[in-house]
C-alpha positions in Angstrom: -297.5 0.1 -1.0 -299.3 -1.9 1.4 -298.8 -2.6 5.0 -298.1 -5.8 5.3 -300.5 -6.7 8.4 -299.5 -7.5 12.0 -298.2 -10.8 12.3 -300.4 -13.2 15.1 -298.2 -14.2 18.0 -296.7 -17.3 18.4 -299.0 -19.3 19.7 -297.0 -22.1 20.5 -294.1 -20.1 22.0 -297.1 -18.5 24.2 -298.1 -22.1 25.0 -295.0 -23.1 26.4 -294.0 -19.9 28.6 -297.6 -20.5 30.0 -296.3 -24.2 31.2 -293.3 -23.3 32.2 -295.2 -20.7 34.6 -297.8 -22.7 35.5 -294.9 -25.8 36.5 -292.8 -23.3 38.9 -295.6 -22.0 40.2 -296.9 -25.4 41.8 -293.4 -26.3 42.8 -293.4 -23.0 44.7 -296.3 -23.0 46.3 -296.0 -26.6 47.2 -292.5 -25.4 49.1 -294.1 -22.4 50.9 -297.3 -23.6 51.6 -297.1 -27.3 51.7 -299.1 -30.1 49.2 -302.3 -30.1 51.6 -302.6 -26.4 50.8 -301.9 -26.1 47.3 -305.0 -25.6 45.1 -305.5 -25.4 41.3 -306.7 -22.0 42.2 -303.8 -20.7 43.9 -301.3 -22.1 41.4 -303.3 -20.1 38.3 -303.3 -17.1 40.4 -299.5 -17.0 41.1 -298.9 -18.1 37.1 -301.3 -15.7 36.2 -303.2 -17.8 34.1 -307.1 -19.1 34.3 -307.7 -22.8 35.9 -308.8 -24.1 32.7 -306.1 -23.4 31.3 -304.5 -25.8 34.0 -307.0 -28.1 33.8 -306.7 -28.2 30.0 -303.4 -29.9 30.4 -303.5 -31.4 33.9 -306.4 -33.7 35.2 -304.8 -32.2 39.1 -302.6 -30.9 41.5 -300.2 -33.8 41.7 -300.0 -34.4 37.7 -299.0 -30.6 37.4 -296.1 -31.1 40.8 -295.0 -34.1 38.7 -294.5 -32.6 35.5 -292.9 -29.5 37.5 -290.4 -31.9 39.2 -289.3 -33.1 35.2 -289.4 -29.6 34.6 -286.7 -29.3 37.1 -284.4 -32.5 36.3 -284.9 -31.6 32.6 -284.0 -28.0 32.7 -287.1 -26.8 31.0 -290.6 -27.2 30.5 -290.6 -29.2 27.4 -290.1 -32.7 29.1 -287.8 -33.6 25.9 -284.6 -33.4 28.1 -282.3 -36.0 29.8 -281.4 -35.9 33.3 -277.3 -35.4 33.3 -275.6 -38.9 33.6 -273.3 -39.7 37.1 -269.8 -39.0 37.3 -267.0 -40.9 35.9 -263.5 -40.3 37.1 -263.0 -44.4 36.9 -263.4 -44.7 40.8 -267.0 -45.6 41.4 -266.7 -45.3 44.9 -265.3 -41.7 45.0 -268.3 -41.2 42.1 -271.4 -42.8 44.1 -270.4 -40.6 47.2 -270.5 -37.2 45.3 -274.0 -38.1 44.2 -275.0 -39.6 47.4 -273.7 -36.1 49.0 -275.4 -34.0 46.4 -279.0 -36.4 46.8 -278.6 -35.7 50.6 -278.0 -31.7 50.1 -281.4 -31.8 48.1 -283.4 -33.9 50.7 -282.0 -30.8 53.2 -283.2 -27.9 51.2 -286.8 -27.3 52.0 -287.5 -25.8 48.7 -287.4 -29.3 46.9 -288.1 -31.7 50.2 -291.0 -30.4 50.6 -292.6 -30.4 47.1 -291.0 -33.9 46.6 -292.6 -35.4 49.7 -295.9 -34.5 48.5 -294.9 -36.1 45.3 -294.1 -39.0 47.1 -297.3 -39.6 48.7 -299.6 -38.4 45.5 -297.2 -41.1 43.8 -298.1 -43.7 46.4 -301.7 -43.4 46.4 -302.4 -43.0 42.6 -302.0 -45.5 40.5 -302.3 -43.6 37.3 -299.5 -40.9 38.4 -297.2 -44.0 39.8 -297.2 -45.6 35.9 -296.1 -41.8 34.7 -293.8 -41.4 37.6 -292.3 -44.9 36.9 -292.1 -44.6 32.6 -291.1 -40.8 32.6 -288.9 -39.8 35.6 -287.5 -43.1 37.7 -286.9 -45.7 34.8 -284.4 -42.8 32.7 -283.0 -42.2 36.3 -282.4 -45.9 36.9 -280.8 -46.0 33.4 -278.2 -43.4 33.8 -277.4 -45.0 37.3 -276.8 -48.5 35.4 -275.1 -47.0 32.5 -272.4 -45.7 35.3 -272.3 -49.4 37.0 -272.3 -51.4 33.9 -268.7 -49.3 33.2 -267.9 -50.0 36.6 -268.7 -53.7 36.3 -266.6 -53.7 32.7 -263.7 -52.5 34.6 -263.4 -54.9 37.5 -265.1 -53.0 39.9 -268.0 -55.0 40.4 -268.8 -58.7 40.7 -269.7 -59.8 36.8 -272.5 -61.5 37.5 -274.0 -58.5 40.0 -277.6 -57.7 39.2 -277.6 -53.7 38.7 -281.0 -52.9 39.8 -279.9 -54.5 43.0 -277.0 -52.6 43.3 -279.0 -49.2 42.7 -281.7 -50.2 45.1 -278.8 -50.9 47.9 -277.2 -47.7 47.5 -279.8 -45.2 46.9 -282.9 -47.3 48.7 -281.4 -46.7 52.6 -281.0 -43.2 51.8 -284.3 -42.4 50.4 -286.0 -44.5 53.3 -284.2 -42.5 55.7 -285.1 -38.9 54.1 -288.3 -40.1 54.4 -289.4 -41.5 57.6 -287.0 -38.8 59.5 -285.0 -41.3 60.7 -281.5 -39.8 61.3 -279.8 -37.3 59.8 -278.4 -37.6 56.2 -274.4 -36.6 56.8 -271.9 -36.5 54.0 -270.4 -39.4 57.1 -273.9 -41.3 56.6 -273.7 -41.3 52.9 -270.2 -42.3 52.5 -270.5 -45.1 55.0 -273.9 -46.3 53.1 -271.3 -46.5 49.6 -268.4 -48.3 51.6 -271.1 -50.7 52.7 -272.9 -51.7 49.7 -269.8 -51.6 47.6 -267.5 -54.4 50.0 -270.3 -56.7 49.2 -270.8 -56.5 45.5 -267.1 -56.2 44.6 -265.4 -58.8 42.5 -264.6 -61.8 44.6 
């Protein structure tokens, strides 16, 4: 009886594991070292891969860090998932307060905040990365927000002619601005007041 030859390693599975290791390393190192000290060499060493493996998939550290955030939002490294939708209890104000409090908590976490600041700078200075950010992360997340706001508008909790993108900017914009410029604390009282102030001018009538 002839013994069958051993099966070759699953190249696709190995490749996916390497990508996940690279993205995890990039995210962790950005929080530990800061973006200016982050390097492809450091990411490769932490992930246990060669530099050329990283350059085969990404042009530079900014692109790696962006995909690391996609992995974080999607729950894996395949970029095939979808961020979780906003809560819908029927009470728009309560739901938005829940979301903004959670967002403020993330902004207060150095492990998340420092890589996020670095990515924000890269997006502001790299048009190609900015286009990817808009298409692959910002727009899908905005659509989830629009979906929740459409339900609120249909329930009569928002004015019928309200611009949903404007609502998003009014609710989330000040929080992002305060965090990015470090102009004040991101307390639950602040996020709750932000929601109340925004909705006060956007309700029916």
